[in-house]
DSSP file (Angstrom, degrees, kcal/mol; ACC not computed):
  #  RESIDUE AA STRUCTURE BP1 BP2  ACC     N-H-->O    O-->H-N    N-H-->O    O-->H-N    TCO  KAPPA ALPHA  PHI   PSI    X-CA   Y-CA   Z-CA
    1    1 A X              0   0    0      0, 0.0    59,-1.3     0, 0.0     2,-0.3   0.000 360.0 360.0 360.0 143.8  165.6   81.4   54.5
    2    2 A X  B     -A   59   0A   0     57,-0.2    57,-0.3    30,-0.2     3,-0.2  -0.876 360.0-139.8-132.8 168.3  162.5   83.4   53.9
    3    3 A X     >  +     0   0    0     55,-3.1     4,-2.5    -2,-0.3     5,-0.2  -0.020  61.4 122.0-113.3  26.0  161.4   86.8   52.6
    4    4 A X  H  > S+     0   0    0     54,-0.4     4,-2.6     1,-0.2     5,-0.2   0.914  75.2  52.5 -58.6 -42.9  158.7   87.6   55.1
    5    5 A X  H  > S+     0   0    0     28,-0.4     4,-2.4     1,-0.2    -1,-0.2   0.935 110.5  47.1 -58.4 -47.7  160.5   90.7   56.2
    6    6 A X  H  > S+     0   0    0      1,-0.2     4,-2.7     2,-0.2    -1,-0.2   0.906 112.5  49.0 -62.4 -42.7  160.7   92.1   52.7
    7    7 A X  H  X S+     0   0    0     -4,-2.5     4,-2.0     2,-0.2    -1,-0.2   0.908 110.6  50.8 -65.8 -41.4  157.1   91.3   51.8
    8    8 A X  H  X>S+     0   0    0     -4,-2.6     5,-2.6    -5,-0.2     4,-0.8   0.927 112.7  46.8 -60.0 -44.2  155.9   93.0   55.0
    9    9 A X  H ><5S+     0   0    0     -4,-2.4     3,-0.7     1,-0.2    -2,-0.2   0.915 110.1  52.5 -64.8 -43.3  158.0   96.1   54.2
   10   10 A X  H 3<5S+     0   0    0     -4,-2.7    -1,-0.2     1,-0.2    -2,-0.2   0.869 116.5  40.1 -59.1 -36.9  156.7   96.1   50.6
   11   11 A X  H 3<5S-     0   0    0     -4,-2.0    -1,-0.2    -5,-0.2    -2,-0.2   0.489 109.3-121.8 -93.1  -4.3  153.1   96.0   51.8
   12   12 A X  T <<5 +     0   0    0     -4,-0.8     2,-0.4    -3,-0.7    -3,-0.2   0.851  60.7 149.1  67.4  34.6  153.6   98.4   54.7
   13   13 A X      < -     0   0    0     -5,-2.6    -1,-0.2    -6,-0.2     2,-0.2  -0.834  41.3-132.4-106.3 138.9  152.5   95.8   57.2
   14   14 A X     >  -     0   0    0     -2,-0.4     4,-1.8     1,-0.1     3,-0.3  -0.566  16.2-124.9 -87.9 151.2  153.8   95.6   60.8
   15   15 A X  H  > S+     0   0    0      1,-0.2     4,-2.8    -2,-0.2     5,-0.2   0.845 111.1  59.5 -61.1 -35.2  154.9   92.4   62.5
   16   16 A X  H  > S+     0   0    0      2,-0.2     4,-2.1     1,-0.2    -1,-0.2   0.890 104.6  49.5 -63.1 -38.6  152.4   93.0   65.3
   17   17 A X  H  > S+     0   0    0     -3,-0.3     4,-2.4     2,-0.2    -1,-0.2   0.932 112.2  47.4 -64.8 -46.2  149.5   92.9   62.8
   18   18 A X  H  X S+     0   0    0     -4,-1.8     4,-2.4     1,-0.2     6,-0.2   0.910 110.0  53.0 -62.6 -42.2  150.7   89.7   61.2
   19   19 A X  H  X>S+     0   0    0     -4,-2.8     5,-2.2     1,-0.2     4,-1.4   0.915 109.9  48.6 -58.6 -43.5  151.2   88.1   64.7
   20   20 A X  H  <5S+     0   0    0     -4,-2.1    -2,-0.2     1,-0.2    -1,-0.2   0.923 112.3  47.5 -63.0 -45.2  147.6   89.0   65.6
   21   21 A X  H  <5S+     0   0    0     -4,-2.4    -1,-0.2     1,-0.2    -2,-0.2   0.851 115.6  45.5 -65.3 -35.0  146.2   87.6   62.3
   22   22 A X  H  <5S-     0   0    0     -4,-2.4    -1,-0.2    -5,-0.2    -2,-0.2   0.705 106.7-125.3 -79.7 -20.5  148.3   84.4   62.7
   23   23 A X  T  <5S+     0   0    0     -4,-1.4     2,-0.3     1,-0.3    -3,-0.2   0.802  70.6 124.9  74.6  29.6  147.4   83.9   66.4
   24   24 A X      < -     0   0    0     -5,-2.2    -1,-0.3    -6,-0.2    -2,-0.1  -0.771  67.1 -95.9-115.9 162.2  151.1   83.8   67.2
   25   25 A X     >  -     0   0    0     -2,-0.3     4,-2.1     1,-0.1     5,-0.2  -0.376  30.4-117.4 -72.9 156.8  153.2   85.9   69.6
   26   26 A X  H  > S+     0   0    0      1,-0.2     4,-2.9     2,-0.2     5,-0.2   0.901 116.4  57.3 -58.3 -40.4  155.1   88.9   68.3
   27   27 A X  H  > S+     0   0    0      1,-0.2     4,-1.8     2,-0.2    -1,-0.2   0.871 105.8  49.0 -61.4 -37.5  158.3   87.1   69.4
   28   28 A X  H  > S+     0   0    0      2,-0.2     4,-1.8     1,-0.2    -1,-0.2   0.941 113.3  45.6 -67.1 -47.4  157.5   84.1   67.2
   29   29 A X  H  X S+     0   0    0     -4,-2.1     4,-2.8     1,-0.2    -2,-0.2   0.899 110.9  54.2 -62.9 -39.6  156.7   86.2   64.1
   30   30 A X  H  X S+     0   0    0     -4,-2.9     4,-2.3     1,-0.2     6,-0.2   0.878 105.6  53.1 -62.1 -37.4  159.9   88.3   64.8
   31   31 A X  H  <>S+     0   0    0     -4,-1.8     5,-2.2     2,-0.2     6,-1.7   0.883 110.8  47.2 -64.8 -38.1  161.9   85.0   64.8
   32   32 A X  H ><5S+     0   0    0     -4,-1.8     3,-1.4     3,-0.2    -2,-0.2   0.945 112.2  49.6 -64.1 -47.8  160.4   84.2   61.4
   33   33 A X  H 3<5S+     0   0    0     -4,-2.8   -28,-0.4     1,-0.3    -2,-0.2   0.860 114.3  44.2 -61.7 -38.1  161.1   87.7   60.1
   34   34 A X  T 3<5S-     0   0    0     -4,-2.3    -1,-0.3    -5,-0.2    -2,-0.2   0.355 110.7-121.5 -90.1   6.4  164.7   87.6   61.3
   35   35 A X  T < 5S+     0   0    0     -3,-1.4    -3,-0.2     2,-0.3     3,-0.1   0.764  78.0 124.8  59.0  27.3  165.2   84.1   59.9
   36   36 A X  S   <S+     0   0    0     -5,-2.2     2,-0.3     1,-0.3    -4,-0.2   0.749  83.4  17.1 -80.5 -26.1  166.1   82.8   63.4
   37   37 A X  S    S-     0   0    0     -6,-1.7     2,-0.4    -9,-0.1    -1,-0.3  -0.995  77.5-135.6-143.9 143.7  163.3   80.2   63.0
   38   38 A X        -     0   0    0     -2,-0.3    -6,-0.1    -3,-0.1     3,-0.1  -0.843  25.8-118.6-102.1 137.2  161.5   79.0   60.0
   39   39 A X        -     0   0    0     -2,-0.4    -1,-0.0     1,-0.1     5,-0.0  -0.378  33.8-101.4 -69.2 150.1  157.7   78.6   60.0
   40   40 A X     >  -     0   0    0      1,-0.1     4,-2.5    -2,-0.1     3,-0.2  -0.276  39.1-104.3 -60.9 159.3  156.2   75.2   59.5
   41   41 A X  H  > S+     0   0    0      1,-0.2     4,-2.2     2,-0.2     5,-0.2   0.880 122.1  53.1 -56.7 -41.8  154.9   74.7   56.0
   42   42 A X  H  > S+     0   0    0      1,-0.2     4,-1.8     2,-0.2    -1,-0.2   0.901 110.9  47.1 -61.9 -40.1  151.3   75.0   57.1
   43   43 A X  H  > S+     0   0    0      2,-0.2     4,-2.7    -3,-0.2    -2,-0.2   0.884 108.4  55.2 -69.2 -39.0  152.1   78.3   58.8
   44   44 A X  H  X S+     0   0    0     -4,-2.5     4,-2.4     1,-0.2    -2,-0.2   0.908 108.4  48.6 -60.0 -42.4  154.0   79.5   55.7
   45   45 A X  H  X S+     0   0    0     -4,-2.2     4,-2.1     2,-0.2    -1,-0.2   0.886 111.1  50.5 -64.2 -38.2  150.8   78.9   53.6
   46   46 A X  H  X S+     0   0    0     -4,-1.8     4,-2.5     2,-0.2    -2,-0.2   0.905 109.8  50.0 -66.4 -41.1  148.7   80.8   56.2
   47   47 A X  H  X S+     0   0    0     -4,-2.7     4,-2.7     2,-0.2    -2,-0.2   0.924 110.2  50.8 -61.6 -44.6  151.2   83.7   56.1
   48   48 A X  H  X>S+     0   0    0     -4,-2.4     5,-2.4     1,-0.2     4,-0.7   0.907 111.0  48.5 -59.9 -42.4  151.0   83.8   52.3
   49   49 A X  H ><5S+     0   0    0     -4,-2.1     3,-0.7     2,-0.2    -1,-0.2   0.931 112.5  47.7 -64.0 -45.8  147.2   83.8   52.4
   50   50 A X  H 3<5S+     0   0    0     -4,-2.5    -2,-0.2     1,-0.2    -1,-0.2   0.897 116.6  43.0 -61.6 -41.4  147.1   86.6   55.0
   51   51 A X  H 3<5S-     0   0    0     -4,-2.7    -1,-0.2    -5,-0.2    -2,-0.2   0.488 109.0-125.2 -85.2  -3.0  149.6   88.7   53.0
   52   52 A X  T <<5 +     0   0    0     -4,-0.7     2,-0.3    -3,-0.7    -3,-0.2   0.929  69.5 117.5  57.9  49.4  147.8   87.9   49.7
   53   53 A X  S   <S-     0   0    0     -5,-2.4    -1,-0.2    -6,-0.1     2,-0.2  -0.885  71.0 -94.5-134.3 167.2  151.0   86.5   48.0
   54   54 A X    >   -     0   0    0     -2,-0.3     3,-1.3     1,-0.1     4,-0.5  -0.558  34.6-119.2 -78.3 149.4  152.1   83.2   46.6
   55   55 A X  G >  S+     0   0    0      1,-0.3     3,-2.1    -2,-0.2     4,-0.4   0.893 114.5  61.0 -56.0 -40.4  154.1   80.9   49.0
   56   56 A X  G >  S+     0   0    0      1,-0.3     3,-1.0     2,-0.2    -1,-0.3   0.780  94.1  63.8 -60.2 -25.7  157.0   81.1   46.5
   57   57 A X  G <  S+     0   0    0     -3,-1.3    -1,-0.3     1,-0.2    -2,-0.2   0.671 100.4  53.2 -71.6 -15.6  157.1   84.9   47.0
   58   58 A X  G <  S+     0   0    0     -3,-2.1   -55,-3.1    -4,-0.5   -54,-0.4   0.485  98.6  81.6 -94.3  -4.4  158.0   84.2   50.7
   59   59 A X  B <  S-A    2   0A   0     -3,-1.0     2,-0.5    -4,-0.4   -57,-0.2  -0.773  71.5-134.7-108.4 147.0  160.9   81.9   49.9
   60   60 A X        -     0   0    0    -59,-1.3     2,-0.1    -2,-0.3     5,-0.1  -0.850  30.7-118.5 -95.3 129.8  164.5   82.7   49.0
   61   61 A X    >>  -     0   0    0     -2,-0.5     3,-1.7     1,-0.1     4,-0.5  -0.416  20.7-121.0 -67.2 144.3  165.8   80.7   46.1
   62   62 A X  G >4 S+     0   0    0      1,-0.3     3,-1.3     2,-0.2    -1,-0.1   0.852 112.6  57.5 -54.5 -38.7  168.8   78.5   47.0
   63   63 A X  G 34 S+     0   0    0      1,-0.3    -1,-0.3     3,-0.0    -2,-0.0   0.727 101.3  57.8 -67.8 -19.9  171.0   80.2   44.4
   64   64 A X  G <4 S+     0   0    0     -3,-1.7     2,-0.5     2,-0.0    -1,-0.3   0.563  83.8  97.9 -86.7  -8.8  170.3   83.6   46.0
   65   65 A X    <<        0   0    0     -3,-1.3    -3,-0.0    -4,-0.5     0, 0.0  -0.679 360.0 360.0 -83.1 126.7  171.7   82.4   49.4
   66   66 A X              0   0    0     -2,-0.5    -1,-0.1     0, 0.0    -3,-0.0   0.416 360.0 360.0-107.7 360.0  175.2   83.6   49.8
């Protein structure tokens, strides 16, 4: 599980912008945002860099998963 959606909302950033910066399709980023697919670790680090957050800020702690 990831918090990409929450971080995008907090920063007022659109998925289309993130997709463009990552060089990924909107559909791929949307799958990450909706937790239908998890990004590879390298991609997660790239997302964190683009969003100017720590990688841990993009992750949901196991204890928070219900």
